[in-house]
N, CA, C and O atoms as a GROMACS GRO file, in nm:
protein
  396
    1UNK      N    1  -4.312  -1.050   2.639
    1UNK     CA    2  -4.179  -1.072   2.587
    1UNK      C    3  -4.192  -1.137   2.452
    1UNK      O    4  -4.272  -1.228   2.432
    2UNK      N    5  -4.110  -1.089   2.360
    2UNK     CA    6  -4.119  -1.138   2.216
    2UNK      C    7  -4.059  -1.284   2.214
    2UNK      O    8  -3.988  -1.328   2.304
    3UNK      N    9  -4.097  -1.354   2.098
    3UNK     CA   10  -4.040  -1.490   2.080
    3UNK      C   11  -3.891  -1.482   2.066
    3UNK      O   12  -3.821  -1.574   2.108
    4UNK      N   13  -3.839  -1.373   2.005
    4UNK     CA   14  -3.693  -1.357   1.991
    4UNK      C   15  -3.628  -1.360   2.127
    4UNK      O   16  -3.534  -1.435   2.153
    5UNK      N   17  -3.682  -1.277   2.213
    5UNK     CA   18  -3.629  -1.266   2.352
    5UNK      C   19  -3.631  -1.395   2.424
    5UNK      O   20  -3.534  -1.434   2.489
    6UNK      N   21  -3.748  -1.466   2.412
    6UNK     CA   22  -3.763  -1.594   2.484
    6UNK      C   23  -3.657  -1.694   2.433
    6UNK      O   24  -3.590  -1.763   2.510
    7UNK      N   25  -3.647  -1.698   2.299
    7UNK     CA   26  -3.558  -1.796   2.235
    7UNK      C   27  -3.414  -1.767   2.280
    7UNK      O   28  -3.342  -1.861   2.315
    8UNK      N   29  -3.370  -1.641   2.282
    8UNK     CA   30  -3.233  -1.616   2.315
    8UNK      C   31  -3.205  -1.609   2.463
    8UNK      O   32  -3.091  -1.625   2.506
    9UNK      N   33  -3.307  -1.587   2.541
    9UNK     CA   34  -3.290  -1.598   2.686
    9UNK      C   35  -3.260  -1.744   2.720
    9UNK      O   36  -3.170  -1.772   2.798
   10UNK      N   37  -3.334  -1.835   2.662
   10UNK     CA   38  -3.307  -1.975   2.685
   10UNK      C   39  -3.172  -2.020   2.627
   10UNK      O   40  -3.098  -2.094   2.691
   11UNK      N   41  -3.142  -1.976   2.509
   11UNK     CA   42  -3.020  -2.011   2.440
   11UNK      C   43  -2.895  -1.961   2.523
   11UNK      O   44  -2.799  -2.036   2.544
   12UNK      N   45  -2.900  -1.842   2.564
   12UNK     CA   46  -2.787  -1.786   2.637
   12UNK      C   47  -2.774  -1.863   2.775
   12UNK      O   48  -2.662  -1.889   2.821
   13UNK      N   49  -2.883  -1.896   2.835
   13UNK     CA   50  -2.881  -1.969   2.959
   13UNK      C   51  -2.817  -2.109   2.940
   13UNK      O   52  -2.737  -2.152   3.023
   14UNK      N   53  -2.852  -2.177   2.834
   14UNK     CA   54  -2.793  -2.305   2.800
   14UNK      C   55  -2.643  -2.289   2.774
   14UNK      O   56  -2.564  -2.375   2.812
   15UNK      N   57  -2.603  -2.178   2.710
   15UNK     CA   58  -2.460  -2.150   2.684
   15UNK      C   59  -2.386  -2.133   2.820
   15UNK      O   60  -2.277  -2.186   2.840
   16UNK      N   61  -2.448  -2.061   2.911
   16UNK     CA   62  -2.389  -2.039   3.044
   16UNK      C   63  -2.369  -2.170   3.116
   16UNK      O   64  -2.267  -2.190   3.183
   17UNK      N   65  -2.466  -2.260   3.105
   17UNK     CA   66  -2.456  -2.394   3.168
   17UNK      C   67  -2.341  -2.472   3.108
   17UNK      O   68  -2.268  -2.540   3.181
   18UNK      N   69  -2.323  -2.463   2.975
   18UNK     CA   70  -2.210  -2.530   2.907
   18UNK      C   71  -2.079  -2.477   2.952
   18UNK      O   72  -1.984  -2.552   2.973
   19UNK      N   73  -2.072  -2.346   2.970
   19UNK     CA   74  -1.950  -2.279   3.019
   19UNK      C   75  -1.915  -2.330   3.161
   19UNK      O   76  -1.798  -2.355   3.191
   20UNK      N   77  -2.017  -2.344   3.248
   20UNK     CA   78  -1.987  -2.388   3.383
   20UNK      C   79  -1.941  -2.531   3.380
   20UNK      O   80  -1.846  -2.567   3.450
   21UNK      N   81  -2.006  -2.614   3.301
   21UNK     CA   82  -1.958  -2.756   3.287
   21UNK      C   83  -1.816  -2.762   3.233
   21UNK      O   84  -1.735  -2.841   3.282
   22UNK      N   85  -1.783  -2.678   3.131
   22UNK     CA   86  -1.652  -2.679   3.076
   22UNK      C   87  -1.553  -2.636   3.180
   22UNK      O   88  -1.448  -2.699   3.194
   23UNK      N   89  -1.583  -2.529   3.255
   23UNK     CA   90  -1.490  -2.484   3.356
   23UNK      C   91  -1.463  -2.594   3.458
   23UNK      O   92  -1.349  -2.613   3.500
   24UNK      N   93  -1.562  -2.664   3.496
   24UNK     CA   94  -1.548  -2.768   3.602
   24UNK      C   95  -1.454  -2.879   3.552
   24UNK      O   96  -1.398  -2.952   3.634
   25UNK      N   97  -1.436  -2.893   3.425
   25UNK     CA   98  -1.353  -2.999   3.371
   25UNK      C   99  -1.218  -2.954   3.339
   25UNK      O  100  -1.137  -3.034   3.292
   26UNK      N  101  -1.185  -2.823   3.363
   26UNK     CA  102  -1.045  -2.774   3.332
   26UNK      C  103  -0.947  -2.832   3.421
   26UNK      O  104  -0.976  -2.873   3.533
   27UNK      N  105  -0.825  -2.835   3.370
   27UNK     CA  106  -0.710  -2.874   3.452
   27UNK      C  107  -0.696  -2.778   3.569
   27UNK      O  108  -0.741  -2.663   3.562
   28UNK      N  109  -0.636  -2.824   3.674
   28UNK     CA  110  -0.620  -2.738   3.794
   28UNK      C  111  -0.486  -2.662   3.794
   28UNK      O  112  -0.446  -2.610   3.898
   29UNK      N  113  -0.417  -2.656   3.680
   29UNK     CA  114  -0.294  -2.577   3.671
   29UNK      C  115  -0.328  -2.425   3.698
   29UNK      O  116  -0.440  -2.380   3.669
   30UNK      N  117  -0.241  -2.354   3.749
   30UNK     CA  118  -0.265  -2.215   3.783
   30UNK      C  119  -0.308  -2.136   3.659
   30UNK      O  120  -0.409  -2.065   3.660
   31UNK      N  121  -0.229  -2.149   3.552
   31UNK     CA  122  -0.265  -2.072   3.428
   31UNK      C  123  -0.398  -2.103   3.377
   31UNK      O  124  -0.474  -2.013   3.342
   32UNK      N  125  -0.430  -2.227   3.371
   32UNK     CA  126  -0.563  -2.270   3.319
   32UNK      C  127  -0.674  -2.221   3.410
   32UNK      O  128  -0.777  -2.175   3.361
   33UNK      N  129  -0.655  -2.229   3.537
   33UNK     CA  130  -0.763  -2.180   3.627
   33UNK      C  131  -0.780  -2.030   3.622
   33UNK      O  132  -0.893  -1.982   3.636
   34UNK      N  133  -0.671  -1.952   3.603
   34UNK     CA  134  -0.686  -1.807   3.590
   34UNK      C  135  -0.763  -1.770   3.467
   34UNK      O  136  -0.854  -1.687   3.472
   35UNK      N  137  -0.728  -1.831   3.355
   35UNK     CA  138  -0.799  -1.802   3.234
   35UNK      C  139  -0.942  -1.860   3.241
   35UNK      O  140  -1.039  -1.799   3.195
   36UNK      N  141  -0.950  -1.975   3.299
   36UNK     CA  142  -1.084  -2.035   3.316
   36UNK      C  143  -1.183  -1.953   3.397
   36UNK      O  144  -1.301  -1.946   3.362
   37UNK      N  145  -1.137  -1.891   3.502
   37UNK     CA  146  -1.225  -1.803   3.579
   37UNK      C  147  -1.269  -1.684   3.500
   37UNK      O  148  -1.384  -1.642   3.514
   38UNK      N  149  -1.183  -1.627   3.417
   38UNK     CA  150  -1.223  -1.517   3.333
   38UNK      C  151  -1.332  -1.563   3.236
   38UNK      O  152  -1.431  -1.494   3.215
   39UNK      N  153  -1.313  -1.682   3.176
   39UNK     CA  154  -1.406  -1.746   3.091
   39UNK      C  155  -1.536  -1.768   3.161
   39UNK      O  156  -1.640  -1.739   3.102
   40UNK      N  157  -1.537  -1.816   3.281
   40UNK     CA  158  -1.658  -1.847   3.355
   40UNK      C  159  -1.733  -1.716   3.377
   40UNK      O  160  -1.855  -1.712   3.360
   41UNK      N  161  -1.665  -1.611   3.413
   41UNK     CA  162  -1.730  -1.480   3.443
   41UNK      C  163  -1.796  -1.424   3.314
   41UNK      O  164  -1.914  -1.390   3.314
   42UNK      N  165  -1.718  -1.417   3.206
   42UNK     CA  166  -1.775  -1.361   3.086
   42UNK      C  167  -1.878  -1.448   3.021
   42UNK      O  168  -1.976  -1.395   2.969
   43UNK      N  169  -1.864  -1.578   3.021
   43UNK     CA  170  -1.955  -1.672   2.960
   43UNK      C  171  -2.094  -1.674   3.029
   43UNK      O  172  -2.198  -1.679   2.963
   44UNK      N  173  -2.092  -1.669   3.162
   44UNK     CA  174  -2.218  -1.666   3.234
   44UNK      C  175  -2.280  -1.524   3.229
   44UNK      O  176  -2.402  -1.508   3.240
   45UNK      N  177  -2.194  -1.422   3.211
   45UNK     CA  178  -2.243  -1.284   3.201
   45UNK      C  179  -2.329  -1.261   3.076
   45UNK      O  180  -2.416  -1.174   3.074
   46UNK      N  181  -2.301  -1.342   2.974
   46UNK     CA  182  -2.379  -1.326   2.853
   46UNK      C  183  -2.527  -1.350   2.882
   46UNK      O  184  -2.611  -1.270   2.841
   47UNK      N  185  -2.559  -1.456   2.952
   47UNK     CA  186  -2.695  -1.487   2.987
   47UNK      C  187  -2.757  -1.383   3.083
   47UNK      O  188  -2.869  -1.337   3.062
   48UNK      N  189  -2.684  -1.348   3.187
   48UNK     CA  190  -2.731  -1.248   3.279
   48UNK      C  191  -2.762  -1.116   3.215
   48UNK      O  192  -2.865  -1.053   3.242
   49UNK      N  193  -2.672  -1.073   3.129
   49UNK     CA  194  -2.696  -0.942   3.063
   49UNK      C  195  -2.808  -0.949   2.963
   49UNK      O  196  -2.879  -0.850   2.945
   50UNK      N  197  -2.828  -1.064   2.894
   50UNK     CA  198  -2.937  -1.074   2.804
   50UNK      C  199  -3.072  -1.069   2.881
   50UNK      O  200  -3.168  -1.008   2.835
   51UNK      N  201  -3.077  -1.131   2.995
   51UNK     CA  202  -3.194  -1.122   3.075
   51UNK      C  203  -3.228  -0.982   3.116
   51UNK      O  204  -3.343  -0.940   3.114
   52UNK      N  205  -3.121  -0.907   3.153
   52UNK     CA  206  -3.137  -0.764   3.191
   52UNK      C  207  -3.190  -0.686   3.066
   52UNK      O  208  -3.278  -0.601   3.078
   53UNK      N  209  -3.133  -0.718   2.951
   53UNK     CA  210  -3.186  -0.650   2.825
   53UNK      C  211  -3.332  -0.664   2.808
   53UNK      O  212  -3.401  -0.570   2.771
   54UNK      N  213  -3.384  -0.792   2.837
   54UNK     CA  214  -3.523  -0.823   2.817
   54UNK      C  215  -3.613  -0.745   2.917
   54UNK      O  216  -3.734  -0.732   2.897
   55UNK      N  217  -3.553  -0.695   3.021
   55UNK     CA  218  -3.634  -0.614   3.119
   55UNK      C  219  -3.608  -0.464   3.105
   55UNK      O  220  -3.639  -0.385   3.195
   56UNK      N  221  -3.551  -0.426   2.992
   56UNK     CA  222  -3.520  -0.286   2.968
   56UNK      C  223  -3.649  -0.204   2.964
   56UNK      O  224  -3.756  -0.253   2.927
   57UNK      N  225  -3.636  -0.077   3.004
   57UNK     CA  226  -3.756   0.009   3.019
   57UNK      C  227  -3.781   0.089   2.887
   57UNK      O  228  -3.886   0.152   2.870
   58UNK      N  229  -3.683   0.085   2.797
   58UNK     CA  230  -3.699   0.158   2.670
   58UNK      C  231  -3.623   0.079   2.565
   58UNK      O  232  -3.546  -0.013   2.594
   59UNK      N  233  -3.648   0.120   2.439
   59UNK     CA  234  -3.573   0.062   2.324
   59UNK      C  235  -3.426   0.093   2.334
   59UNK      O  236  -3.340   0.008   2.309
   60UNK      N  237  -3.398   0.221   2.373
   60UNK     CA  238  -3.261   0.262   2.385
   60UNK      C  239  -3.184   0.185   2.491
   60UNK      O  240  -3.069   0.146   2.471
   61UNK      N  241  -3.249   0.164   2.603
   61UNK     CA  242  -3.187   0.083   2.717
   61UNK      C  243  -3.173  -0.061   2.660
   61UNK      O  244  -3.066  -0.119   2.680
   62UNK      N  245  -3.266  -0.122   2.596
   62UNK     CA  246  -3.256  -0.254   2.537
   62UNK      C  247  -3.135  -0.267   2.456
   62UNK      O  248  -3.055  -0.359   2.480
   63UNK      N  249  -3.114  -0.178   2.357
   63UNK     CA  250  -3.006  -0.186   2.272
   63UNK      C  251  -2.872  -0.165   2.342
   63UNK      O  252  -2.771  -0.229   2.309
   64UNK      N  253  -2.873  -0.075   2.439
   64UNK     CA  254  -2.754  -0.053   2.518
   64UNK      C  255  -2.708  -0.178   2.587
   64UNK      O  256  -2.589  -0.212   2.585
   65UNK      N  257  -2.802  -0.248   2.650
   65UNK     CA  258  -2.774  -0.369   2.722
   65UNK      C  259  -2.736  -0.482   2.624
   65UNK      O  260  -2.656  -0.569   2.660
   66UNK      N  261  -2.789  -0.484   2.504
   66UNK     CA  262  -2.751  -0.581   2.404
   66UNK      C  263  -2.605  -0.562   2.364
   66UNK      O  264  -2.535  -0.659   2.336
   67UNK      N  265  -2.559  -0.437   2.361
   67UNK     CA  266  -2.421  -0.410   2.329
   67UNK      C  267  -2.330  -0.469   2.434
   67UNK      O  268  -2.218  -0.510   2.402
   68UNK      N  269  -2.374  -0.476   2.560
   68UNK     CA  270  -2.295  -0.536   2.669
   68UNK      C  271  -2.291  -0.692   2.642
   68UNK      O  272  -2.189  -0.758   2.664
   69UNK      N  273  -2.402  -0.744   2.596
   69UNK     CA  274  -2.406  -0.889   2.564
   69UNK      C  275  -2.305  -0.923   2.456
   69UNK      O  276  -2.231  -1.021   2.465
   70UNK      N  277  -2.304  -0.842   2.356
   70UNK     CA  278  -2.205  -0.864   2.240
   70UNK      C  279  -2.064  -0.853   2.294
   70UNK      O  280  -1.979  -0.934   2.258
   71UNK      N  281  -2.036  -0.758   2.376
   71UNK     CA  282  -1.899  -0.743   2.437
   71UNK      C  283  -1.865  -0.869   2.518
   71UNK      O  284  -1.753  -0.920   2.508
   72UNK      N  285  -1.953  -0.918   2.594
   72UNK     CA  286  -1.929  -1.042   2.678
   72UNK      C  287  -1.910  -1.162   2.593
   72UNK      O  288  -1.830  -1.249   2.627
   73UNK      N  289  -1.982  -1.172   2.480
   73UNK     CA  290  -1.967  -1.285   2.387
   73UNK      C  291  -1.826  -1.278   2.331
   73UNK      O  292  -1.756  -1.378   2.329
   74UNK      N  293  -1.783  -1.158   2.286
   74UNK     CA  294  -1.650  -1.142   2.228
   74UNK      C  295  -1.538  -1.176   2.330
   74UNK      O  296  -1.439  -1.242   2.299
   75UNK      N  297  -1.560  -1.128   2.450
   75UNK     CA  298  -1.460  -1.162   2.552
   75UNK      C  299  -1.450  -1.315   2.584
   75UNK      O  300  -1.342  -1.370   2.605
   76UNK      N  301  -1.570  -1.380   2.588
   76UNK     CA  302  -1.576  -1.519   2.603
   76UNK      C  303  -1.501  -1.596   2.494
   76UNK      O  304  -1.429  -1.692   2.520
   77UNK      N  305  -1.522  -1.550   2.370
   77UNK     CA  306  -1.451  -1.609   2.260
   77UNK      C  307  -1.304  -1.594   2.273
   77UNK      O  308  -1.228  -1.686   2.243
   78UNK      N  309  -1.261  -1.475   2.318
   78UNK     CA  310  -1.118  -1.447   2.342
   78UNK      C  311  -1.057  -1.547   2.438
   78UNK      O  312  -0.950  -1.601   2.411
   79UNK      N  313  -1.122  -1.572   2.550
   79UNK     CA  314  -1.071  -1.665   2.654
   79UNK      C  315  -1.064  -1.807   2.603
   79UNK      O  316  -0.970  -1.882   2.628
   80UNK      N  317  -1.171  -1.844   2.528
   80UNK     CA  318  -1.169  -1.976   2.465
   80UNK      C  319  -1.049  -1.992   2.364
   80UNK      O  320  -0.977  -2.092   2.366
   81UNK      N  321  -1.033  -1.895   2.280
   81UNK     CA  322  -0.923  -1.899   2.189
   81UNK      C  323  -0.789  -1.902   2.260
   81UNK      O  324  -0.698  -1.974   2.218
   82UNK      N  325  -0.775  -1.828   2.366
   82UNK     CA  326  -0.650  -1.820   2.441
   82UNK      C  327  -0.622  -1.958   2.502
   82UNK      O  328  -0.508  -2.006   2.493
   83UNK      N  329  -0.718  -2.021   2.561
   83UNK     CA  330  -0.701  -2.154   2.613
   83UNK      C  331  -0.655  -2.249   2.504
   83UNK      O  332  -0.563  -2.328   2.528
   84UNK      N  333  -0.714  -2.245   2.390
   84UNK     CA  334  -0.687  -2.333   2.279
   84UNK      C  335  -0.544  -2.302   2.226
   84UNK      O  336  -0.463  -2.393   2.209
   85UNK      N  337  -0.514  -2.174   2.200
   85UNK     CA  338  -0.385  -2.144   2.135
   85UNK      C  339  -0.264  -2.147   2.222
   85UNK      O  340  -0.152  -2.157   2.172
   86UNK      N  341  -0.284  -2.138   2.353
   86UNK     CA  342  -0.174  -2.149   2.446
   86UNK      C  343  -0.143  -2.298   2.471
   86UNK      O  344  -0.041  -2.331   2.532
   87UNK      N  345  -0.225  -2.382   2.428
   87UNK     CA  346  -0.213  -2.526   2.451
   87UNK      C  347  -0.202  -2.563   2.597
   87UNK      O  348  -0.127  -2.654   2.632
   88UNK      N  349  -0.274  -2.495   2.682
   88UNK     CA  350  -0.277  -2.525   2.819
   88UNK      C  351  -0.344  -2.660   2.848
   88UNK      O  352  -0.429  -2.704   2.770
   89UNK      N  353  -0.308  -2.726   2.953
   89UNK     CA  354  -0.369  -2.854   2.976
   89UNK      C  355  -0.520  -2.840   3.010
   89UNK      O  356  -0.558  -2.768   3.102
   90UNK      N  357  -0.600  -2.909   2.934
   90UNK     CA  358  -0.742  -2.905   2.951
   90UNK      C  359  -0.794  -3.051   2.964
   90UNK      O  360  -0.782  -3.127   2.868
   91UNK      N  361  -0.847  -3.089   3.071
   91UNK     CA  362  -0.899  -3.221   3.097
   91UNK      C  363  -1.044  -3.226   3.052
   91UNK      O  364  -1.130  -3.274   3.126
   92UNK      N  365  -1.072  -3.178   2.934
   92UNK     CA  366  -1.209  -3.165   2.884
   92UNK      C  367  -1.210  -3.169   2.736
   92UNK      O  368  -1.124  -3.109   2.672
   93UNK      N  369  -1.305  -3.238   2.679
   93UNK     CA  370  -1.312  -3.250   2.534
   93UNK      C  371  -1.416  -3.160   2.476
   93UNK      O  372  -1.451  -3.176   2.359
   94UNK      N  373  -1.469  -3.064   2.550
   94UNK     CA  374  -1.578  -2.979   2.503
   94UNK      C  375  -1.533  -2.846   2.440
   94UNK      O  376  -1.615  -2.767   2.393
   95UNK      N  377  -1.398  -2.823   2.439
   95UNK     CA  378  -1.353  -2.694   2.382
   95UNK      C  379  -1.398  -2.678   2.242
   95UNK      O  380  -1.446  -2.571   2.205
   96UNK      N  381  -1.383  -2.783   2.159
   96UNK     CA  382  -1.425  -2.777   2.019
   96UNK      C  383  -1.576  -2.752   2.005
   96UNK      O  384  -1.622  -2.682   1.914
   97UNK      N  385  -1.650  -2.811   2.096
   97UNK     CA  386  -1.796  -2.787   2.095
   97UNK      C  387  -1.828  -2.641   2.127
   97UNK      O  388  -1.918  -2.586   2.064
   98UNK      N  389  -1.760  -2.577   2.218
   98UNK     CA  390  -1.789  -2.440   2.249
   98UNK      C  391  -1.739  -2.345   2.143
   98UNK      O  392  -1.798  -2.239   2.122
   99UNK      N  393  -1.633  -2.379   2.077
   99UNK     CA  394  -1.577  -2.292   1.971
   99UNK      C  395  -1.663  -2.308   1.846
   99UNK      O  396  -1.636  -2.244   1.744
   0.00000   0.00000   0.00000
């Protein structure tokens, strides 16, 4: 595995951990929990899909899986922006850190 892959495998895993911590601190309001669950799924999916990319059997498969990682990153950003812009109750001070 290349140094790039090792570095970003660890980095995406740490990001997933931060997403889990952030989700656990969210308000229990229905709206916040629904959006939070979407955030939890997409945010942790970034790390899982990057790991899958690192196990690709070809260069084409690697880049295909990296495209999924990019999509999940964008979706994660969307859910974070939505939480912020809707001004939903968040019992957590880490939103600024994640954005």
